[in-house]
N, CA and C atoms as a LAMMPS dump frame, in Angstrom:
ITEM: TIMESTEP
0
ITEM: NUMBER OF ATOMS
372
ITEM: BOX BOUNDS ff ff ff
-5.0000000000000000e+02 5.0000000000000000e+02
-5.0000000000000000e+02 5.0000000000000000e+02
-5.0000000000000000e+02 5.0000000000000000e+02
ITEM: ATOMS id mol type element x y z
1 1 1 N 0.836 -1.191 0
2 1 2 C 0 0 0
3 1 3 C 0.884 1.259 0
4 2 1 N 1.884 1.279 0.888
5 2 2 C 2.744 2.466 0.953
6 2 3 C 3.532 2.652 -0.334
7 3 1 N 3.984 1.547 -0.909
8 3 2 C 4.767 1.683 -2.145
9 3 3 C 3.903 2.257 -3.264
10 4 1 N 2.631 1.881 -3.306
11 4 2 C 1.717 2.43 -4.315
12 4 3 C 1.471 3.915 -4.058
13 5 1 N 1.274 4.277 -2.786
14 5 2 C 1.086 5.693 -2.445
15 5 3 C 2.321 6.505 -2.817
16 6 1 N 3.502 5.961 -2.511
17 6 2 C 4.737 6.684 -2.829
18 6 3 C 4.88 6.871 -4.332
19 7 1 N 4.562 5.829 -5.091
20 7 2 C 4.641 5.928 -6.553
21 7 3 C 3.716 7.03 -7.052
22 8 1 N 2.507 7.094 -6.513
23 8 2 C 1.544 8.123 -6.92
24 8 3 C 2.056 9.528 -6.572
25 9 1 N 2.603 9.69 -5.367
26 9 2 C 3.118 10.995 -4.948
27 9 3 C 4.273 11.42 -5.851
28 10 1 N 5.213 10.502 -6.079
29 10 2 C 6.37 10.817 -6.923
30 10 3 C 5.917 11.128 -8.345
31 11 1 N 4.98 10.341 -8.874
32 11 2 C 4.457 10.601 -10.22
33 11 3 C 3.804 11.976 -10.305
34 12 1 N 3.025 12.333 -9.273
35 12 2 C 2.388 13.657 -9.249
36 12 3 C 3.427 14.768 -9.206
37 13 1 N 4.449 14.578 -8.383
38 13 2 C 5.494 15.602 -8.283
39 13 3 C 6.25 15.739 -9.602
40 14 1 N 6.532 14.616 -10.235
41 14 2 C 7.227 14.664 -11.527
42 14 3 C 6.364 15.363 -12.562
43 15 1 N 5.062 15.056 -12.547
44 15 2 C 4.139 15.688 -13.486
45 15 3 C 4.117 17.204 -13.301
46 16 1 N 4.184 17.649 -12.042
47 16 2 C 4.166 19.077 -11.742
48 16 3 C 5.536 19.726 -11.91
49 17 1 N 6.554 18.896 -12.087
50 17 2 C 7.903 19.423 -12.275
51 17 3 C 8.572 19.87 -10.992
52 18 1 N 8.157 19.301 -9.847
53 18 2 C 8.73 19.712 -8.568
54 18 3 C 9.478 18.582 -7.867
55 19 1 N 9.634 17.449 -8.524
56 19 2 C 10.304 16.305 -7.894
57 19 3 C 11.821 16.44 -7.964
58 20 1 N 12.454 16.082 -6.849
59 20 2 C 13.915 15.976 -6.789
60 20 3 C 14.254 14.811 -5.872
61 21 1 N 15.331 14.131 -6.165
62 21 2 C 15.764 13.009 -5.33
63 21 3 C 16.001 13.444 -3.89
64 22 1 N 16.379 14.687 -3.712
65 22 2 C 16.668 15.207 -2.379
66 22 3 C 15.447 15.153 -1.454
67 23 1 N 14.259 15.046 -2.009
68 23 2 C 13.031 15.088 -1.224
69 23 3 C 12.562 13.711 -0.756
70 24 1 N 13.327 12.666 -1.006
71 24 2 C 12.893 11.298 -0.696
72 24 3 C 12.489 11.132 0.771
73 25 1 N 13.274 11.667 1.68
74 25 2 C 12.96 11.515 3.105
75 25 3 C 11.624 12.189 3.444
76 26 1 N 11.429 13.385 2.943
77 26 2 C 10.184 14.12 3.184
78 26 3 C 9.011 13.394 2.538
79 27 1 N 9.231 12.846 1.35
80 27 2 C 8.176 12.083 0.671
81 27 3 C 7.805 10.858 1.498
82 28 1 N 8.805 10.163 2.055
83 28 2 C 8.534 8.98 2.874
84 28 3 C 7.688 9.323 4.099
85 29 1 N 7.992 10.448 4.742
86 29 2 C 7.211 10.878 5.903
87 29 3 C 5.771 11.186 5.473
88 30 1 N 5.633 11.918 4.374
89 30 2 C 4.312 12.285 3.85
90 30 3 C 3.499 11.04 3.513
91 31 1 N 4.127 10.085 2.853
92 31 2 C 3.442 8.842 2.466
93 31 3 C 3.022 8.058 3.709
94 32 1 N 3.877 8.037 4.735
95 32 2 C 3.516 7.367 5.986
96 32 3 C 2.28 7.985 6.622
97 33 1 N 2.228 9.313 6.614
98 33 2 C 1.056 9.997 7.17
99 33 3 C -0.192 9.725 6.333
100 34 1 N -0.031 9.68 5.01
101 34 2 C -1.179 9.363 4.142
102 34 3 C -1.722 7.977 4.451
103 35 1 N -0.823 7.017 4.628
104 35 2 C -1.239 5.649 4.935
105 35 3 C -1.978 5.6 6.278
106 36 1 N -1.453 6.307 7.28
107 36 2 C -2.121 6.371 8.582
108 36 3 C -3.506 6.989 8.449
109 37 1 N -3.582 8.081 7.703
110 37 2 C -4.862 8.774 7.543
111 37 3 C -5.891 7.853 6.879
112 38 1 N -5.473 7.138 5.869
113 38 2 C -6.398 6.226 5.193
114 38 3 C -6.878 5.124 6.138
115 39 1 N -5.982 4.616 6.993
116 39 2 C -6.373 3.592 7.962
117 39 3 C -7.372 4.171 8.976
118 40 1 N -7.094 5.382 9.466
119 40 2 C -8.021 6.023 10.405
120 40 3 C -9.37 6.294 9.747
121 41 1 N -9.326 6.702 8.5
122 41 2 C -10.555 7.001 7.771
123 41 3 C -11.446 5.755 7.674
124 42 1 N -10.826 4.623 7.426
125 42 2 C -11.564 3.356 7.33
126 42 3 C -12.181 3.007 8.684
127 43 1 N -11.406 3.149 9.756
128 43 2 C -11.919 2.876 11.096
129 43 3 C -13.043 3.849 11.459
130 44 1 N -12.875 5.099 11.101
131 44 2 C -13.869 6.134 11.385
132 44 3 C -15.192 5.792 10.707
133 45 1 N -15.103 5.317 9.475
134 45 2 C -16.306 4.902 8.752
135 45 3 C -16.955 3.703 9.44
136 46 1 N -16.143 2.736 9.858
137 46 2 C -16.669 1.547 10.53
138 46 3 C -17.369 1.903 11.842
139 47 1 N -16.926 2.981 12.476
140 47 2 C -17.551 3.436 13.729
141 47 3 C -18.762 4.325 13.471
142 48 1 N -19.15 4.451 12.215
143 48 2 C -20.333 5.241 11.876
144 48 3 C -20.088 6.73 11.845
145 49 1 N -18.863 7.132 11.582
146 49 2 C -18.487 8.559 11.498
147 49 3 C -18.838 9.301 12.785
148 50 1 N -18.653 8.632 13.906
149 50 2 C -18.959 9.221 15.204
150 50 3 C -17.869 10.224 15.578
151 51 1 N -18.254 11.487 15.746
152 51 2 C -17.296 12.55 16.026
153 51 3 C -17.102 12.739 17.53
154 52 1 N -18.168 12.603 18.3
155 52 2 C -18.064 12.789 19.75
156 52 3 C -18.623 11.577 20.487
157 53 1 N -18.198 11.461 21.736
158 53 2 C -18.792 10.463 22.619
159 53 3 C -18.895 11.067 24.014
160 54 1 N -19.642 10.418 24.86
161 54 2 C -19.826 10.915 26.221
162 54 3 C -18.658 10.473 27.086
163 55 1 N -18.279 11.342 27.993
164 55 2 C -17.161 11.074 28.888
165 55 3 C -17.551 11.535 30.275
166 56 1 N -17.356 10.662 31.25
167 56 2 C -17.642 11.021 32.64
168 56 3 C -16.321 11.23 33.351
169 57 1 N -16.135 12.424 33.887
170 57 2 C -14.876 12.726 34.564
171 57 3 C -14.906 12.236 36.014
172 58 1 N -13.831 12.48 36.753
173 58 2 C -13.705 11.996 38.134
174 58 3 C -14.769 12.582 39.054
175 59 1 N -15.198 13.786 38.743
176 59 2 C -16.211 14.439 39.58
177 59 3 C -17.623 13.923 39.279
178 60 1 N -17.736 13.067 38.27
179 60 2 C -19.035 12.501 37.94
180 60 3 C -19.799 13.274 36.889
181 61 1 N -19.205 14.344 36.382
182 61 2 C -19.875 15.136 35.346
183 61 3 C -19.671 14.455 33.992
184 62 1 N -20.735 14.419 33.216
185 62 2 C -20.662 13.809 31.888
186 62 3 C -20.595 14.914 30.84
187 63 1 N -19.602 14.792 29.972
188 63 2 C -19.384 15.777 28.919
189 63 3 C -19.232 15.062 27.581
190 64 1 N -19.447 15.834 26.526
191 64 2 C -19.169 15.32 25.184
192 64 3 C -17.737 15.694 24.834
193 65 1 N -17.019 14.759 24.233
194 65 2 C -15.661 15.056 23.763
195 65 3 C -15.452 14.364 22.42
196 66 1 N -14.501 14.874 21.699
197 66 2 C -14.193 14.27 20.398
198 66 3 C -13.639 12.871 20.615
199 67 1 N -13.977 11.985 19.698
200 67 2 C -13.434 10.633 19.786
201 67 3 C -11.937 10.68 19.497
202 68 1 N -11.19 9.779 20.095
203 68 2 C -9.743 9.777 19.87
204 68 3 C -9.364 9.637 18.382
205 69 1 N -10.11 8.828 17.653
206 69 2 C -9.771 8.644 16.239
207 69 3 C -10.011 9.926 15.449
208 70 1 N -11.068 10.651 15.784
209 70 2 C -11.341 11.913 15.096
210 70 3 C -10.267 12.955 15.43
211 71 1 N -9.83 12.974 16.686
212 71 2 C -8.767 13.889 17.103
213 71 3 C -7.473 13.579 16.357
214 72 1 N -7.152 12.296 16.229
215 72 2 C -5.945 11.895 15.497
216 72 3 C -6.046 12.292 14.03
217 73 1 N -7.224 12.131 13.454
218 73 2 C -7.415 12.507 12.045
219 73 3 C -7.251 14.011 11.852
220 74 1 N -7.764 14.807 12.8
221 74 2 C -7.6 16.26 12.703
222 74 3 C -6.126 16.651 12.714
223 75 1 N -5.365 16.047 13.616
224 75 2 C -3.933 16.355 13.699
225 75 3 C -3.224 15.933 12.411
226 76 1 N -3.572 14.757 11.903
227 76 2 C -2.951 14.284 10.668
228 76 3 C -3.296 15.182 9.49
229 77 1 N -4.528 15.681 9.437
230 77 2 C -4.909 16.591 8.349
231 77 3 C -4.013 17.822 8.331
232 78 1 N -3.752 18.368 9.493
233 78 2 C -2.882 19.552 9.575
234 78 3 C -1.465 19.214 9.117
235 79 1 N -0.954 18.074 9.582
236 79 2 C 0.392 17.669 9.196
237 79 3 C 0.476 17.363 7.704
238 80 1 N -0.563 16.723 7.167
239 80 2 C -0.591 16.433 5.726
240 80 3 C -0.602 17.721 4.913
241 81 1 N -1.343 18.711 5.394
242 81 2 C -1.377 20.002 4.692
243 81 3 C 0.008 20.643 4.708
244 82 1 N 0.686 20.575 5.837
245 82 2 C 2.033 21.142 5.941
246 82 3 C 2.986 20.45 4.976
247 83 1 N 2.949 19.125 4.963
248 83 2 C 3.853 18.387 4.081
249 83 3 C 3.485 18.548 2.61
250 84 1 N 2.191 18.655 2.307
251 84 2 C 1.819 18.878 0.904
252 84 3 C 2.304 20.251 0.455
253 85 1 N 2.357 21.215 1.383
254 85 2 C 2.95 22.516 1.062
255 85 3 C 4.438 22.373 0.779
256 86 1 N 5.137 21.625 1.632
257 86 2 C 6.575 21.432 1.445
258 86 3 C 6.887 20.787 0.1
259 87 1 N 6.03 19.859 -0.304
260 87 2 C 6.272 19.111 -1.543
261 87 3 C 5.581 19.745 -2.759
262 88 1 N 4.96 20.898 -2.571
263 88 2 C 4.262 21.63 -3.644
264 88 3 C 3.181 20.785 -4.299
265 89 1 N 2.424 20.08 -3.48
266 89 2 C 1.387 19.19 -3.993
267 89 3 C -0.03 19.738 -3.843
268 90 1 N -0.141 21.011 -3.536
269 90 2 C -1.478 21.595 -3.522
270 90 3 C -1.47 22.845 -4.403
271 91 1 N -2.611 23.216 -4.934
272 91 2 C -2.667 24.322 -5.899
273 91 3 C -2.11 25.646 -5.38
274 92 1 N -2.397 25.986 -4.135
275 92 2 C -1.949 27.277 -3.602
276 92 3 C -0.427 27.359 -3.584
277 93 1 N 0.214 26.336 -3.074
278 93 2 C 1.671 26.332 -3.002
279 93 3 C 2.289 26.227 -4.381
280 94 1 N 1.7 25.384 -5.213
281 94 2 C 2.248 25.182 -6.559
282 94 3 C 2.252 26.483 -7.348
283 95 1 N 1.191 27.277 -7.22
284 95 2 C 1.107 28.545 -7.952
285 95 3 C 2.155 29.541 -7.476
286 96 1 N 2.517 29.469 -6.182
287 96 2 C 3.499 30.4 -5.638
288 96 3 C 4.932 30.025 -5.99
289 97 1 N 5.118 28.794 -6.369
290 97 2 C 6.48 28.338 -6.65
291 97 3 C 6.943 28.891 -7.987
292 98 1 N 8.032 29.571 -7.926
293 98 2 C 8.649 30.017 -9.17
294 98 3 C 9.701 28.977 -9.474
295 99 1 N 9.417 28.157 -10.433
296 99 2 C 10.313 27.049 -10.721
297 99 3 C 11.397 27.498 -11.682
298 100 1 N 12.517 27.886 -11.134
299 100 2 C 13.603 28.204 -12.062
300 100 3 C 14.031 26.911 -12.744
301 101 1 N 14.342 27.048 -13.972
302 101 2 C 14.789 25.868 -14.696
303 101 3 C 16.095 25.386 -14.095
304 102 1 N 16.188 24.111 -13.931
305 102 2 C 17.414 23.54 -13.392
306 102 3 C 18.506 23.738 -14.432
307 103 1 N 19.595 24.363 -14.037
308 103 2 C 20.644 24.6 -15.025
309 103 3 C 21.229 23.285 -15.538
310 104 1 N 21.409 23.245 -16.814
311 104 2 C 21.993 22.068 -17.444
312 104 3 C 23.495 22.279 -17.48
313 105 1 N 24.201 21.266 -17.067
314 105 2 C 25.65 21.392 -17.077
315 105 3 C 26.142 21.45 -18.5
316 106 1 N 27.033 22.36 -18.725
317 106 2 C 27.62 22.463 -20.055
318 106 3 C 28.609 21.328 -20.208
319 107 1 N 28.555 20.732 -21.355
320 107 2 C 29.52 19.677 -21.597
321 107 3 C 30.879 20.31 -21.819
322 108 1 N 31.822 19.746 -21.12
323 108 2 C 33.168 20.283 -21.261
324 108 3 C 33.728 19.873 -22.61
325 109 1 N 34.293 20.838 -23.255
326 109 2 C 34.928 20.536 -24.531
327 109 3 C 36.19 19.747 -24.245
328 110 1 N 36.457 18.829 -25.124
329 110 2 C 37.662 18.025 -24.937
330 110 3 C 38.874 18.928 -25.138
331 111 1 N 39.752 18.849 -24.165
332 111 2 C 40.948 19.678 -24.241
333 111 3 C 41.83 19.17 -25.374
334 112 1 N 42.459 20.079 -26.088
335 112 2 C 43.344 19.634 -27.165
336 112 3 C 44.505 18.817 -26.597
337 113 1 N 44.829 17.77 -27.296
338 113 2 C 45.906 16.895 -26.845
339 113 3 C 47.253 17.541 -27.147
340 114 1 N 48.184 17.264 -26.268
341 114 2 C 49.526 17.798 -26.492
342 114 3 C 50.137 17.106 -27.71
343 115 1 N 51.128 17.724 -28.273
344 115 2 C 51.792 17.168 -29.456
345 115 3 C 52.402 15.814 -29.147
346 116 1 N 52.895 15.63 -27.928
347 116 2 C 53.493 14.362 -27.546
348 116 3 C 52.446 13.261 -27.547
349 117 1 N 51.263 13.548 -26.952
350 117 2 C 50.19 12.546 -26.91
351 117 3 C 49.697 12.255 -28.318
352 118 1 N 49.58 13.261 -29.155
353 118 2 C 49.153 13.056 -30.539
354 118 3 C 50.14 12.142 -31.262
355 119 1 N 51.431 12.404 -31.066
356 119 2 C 52.462 11.608 -31.741
357 119 3 C 52.438 10.18 -31.232
358 120 1 N 52.25 9.994 -29.941
359 120 2 C 52.221 8.638 -29.366
360 120 3 C 50.988 7.871 -29.84
361 121 1 N 49.84 8.541 -29.943
362 121 2 C 48.608 7.878 -30.362
363 121 3 C 48.664 7.504 -31.848
364 122 1 N 49.388 8.273 -32.631
365 122 2 C 49.533 7.966 -34.056
366 122 3 C 50.415 6.732 -34.279
367 123 1 N 51.355 6.503 -33.393
368 123 2 C 52.275 5.372 -33.572
369 123 3 C 51.698 4.086 -33.03
370 124 1 N 50.682 4.126 -32.23
371 124 2 C 50.148 2.885 -31.676
372 124 3 C 49.055 2.287 -32.482
């Protein structure tokens, strides 16, 4: 599952022209969070999309509080948004990126051979 998610993320970044090998570690973290979010999303659905539950504190008062899975999903959403910004995977960030063209290395011209090397290469 993670390898498929990573392939999709890398493909998207390449398509947008923002992929670099240097980002592999950040991509791995992002993909890990995506996998976690998808797992939580599945569990959340199985629980009937329950956002709150009742909680009785030590004093005996009963309050409504967010379910732990919903709280985890909220935190992951924020982190995913941060990482998608870092990787330029959302429209707002992508539009702000001024993608300078990566400079292409000039091919070095072959240095002229010395007369000695020319003479030696002709005799061999």
